Every structure is written in structure tokens, then in C-alpha cells.
C-alpha positions, -999 to 999 in steps of 0.1 A, spaced: -186 -1 75 -181 28 52 -143 27 57 -143 -2 32 -164 14 5 -157 51 10 -127 65 -9 -120 93 16 -96 110 -7 -81 78 -22 -84 69 -58 -101 36 -49 -118 21 -18 -103 -7 2 -126 -31 -16 -109 -20 -48 -84 -48 -43 -110 -73 -53 -121 -56 -85 -105 -43 -116 -75 -59 -132 -72 -95 -122 -34 -94 -126 -32 -66 -100 -54 -85 -76 -33 -117 -79 -1 -98 -77 -11 -81 -45 -28 -111 -28 -2 -138 -37 29 -116 -36 20 -91 -9 56 -88 4 69 -80 -31 40 -56 -37 47 -38 -4 84 -38 -11 80 -22 -44 57 5 -30 81 10 -1 110 14 -25 93 38 -48 84 62 -19 122 66 -12 149 82 -32 150 74 -69 187 63 -70 182 39 -41 150 23 -54 163 -12 -59 180 -14 -25 149 0 -8 126 -24 -27 146 -53 -15 145 -40 21 107 -34 18 102 -70 5 122 -85 33 102 -64 58 70 -76 41 80 -112 48 83 -107 86 46 -106 96 46 -85 128 73 -62 115 54 -58 82 22 -47 100 42 -20 118 59 -7 87 27 -8 66 9 12 93 38 37 93 39 40 55 2 44 53 2 72 79 32 89 60 14 86 27 -18 101 41 2 130 55 20 135 21 -12 133 1 -34 152 25 -58 123 31 -79 120 62 -63 95 86 -82 67 103 -81 64 141 -51 44 152 -72 13 163 -90 13 129 -58 18 110 -41 -11 129 -72 -33 123 -70 -26 86 -33 -33 83 -35 -66 103 -68 -80 89 -68 -64 54 -32 -58 46 -34 -68 10 -63 -44 4 -43 -16 22 -13 -23 -1 -35 -23 -32 -51 10 -22 -18 27 -14 -2 15 -46 -32 28 -66 -29 61 -48 9 63 -55 3 55 -92 -24 82 -95 -3 109 -77 32 101 -90 25 86 -124 61 77 -132 80 55 -126 51 31 -130 48 3 -105 52 -32 -119 15 -40 -127 0 -6 -129 
């Protein structure tokens, strides 16, 4: 499927989670709740970043809840960055089956657009 290899406005494709810096790959795959929590916190107000990062990490630890929040965050980021959205069934499939790849792609996009403050491993 082209959705995995096509960047569609993103800085990297979904398969970008398996390439590049090994530290980023391990961080996202092994510590996905922390990775999501950091991205979740950075997308909120600057002065509340630590609190929101903790909230995001806790959300990331609750599997079904994490899928919903990751899906919502992805849709909001796509709106914010003007990126073409996937259809809802495809977006949910990606979040449920390839959540780590989605988090990696969204974190790379955040880093490319925002630059500072840098995420932990970028």
C-alpha cells in the first residue's frame, strides 16, 4: 500500500520508523507511551509541557484509550500542518496496528515544523 511508503506531506513515510537513527527507533518502539506523551505535551502550551507530557504518557499506557487519543492527535496535527487526511477506517487501522510508526512519523513532522524545543531524541 502506498500509504506506508508515500510521504503525503509528511517529512517521512510511515516506514521511516524502521530506518534512520537506531536510537529513535528503539525509543519509539520500546517506550511508545513515553514517546507519545512527549509529543502530546509539546503540542500543548509551553508552560504546561511537563504536566501534559505526564498526562500523555499515562494515556499512552492505556491501550484502547491511547488509540483514540493518538487518532485524535494525528487528525489535529494534519489539520494544523495542512496534510491530507486518511479516511477514518485507514487512520484507525494505522493507529491500532502501526501505532509506533504513527508516533515516529508525527514526532518527525513536529520536529521539522517546530524545530524548538527539540524532542528528546531528535
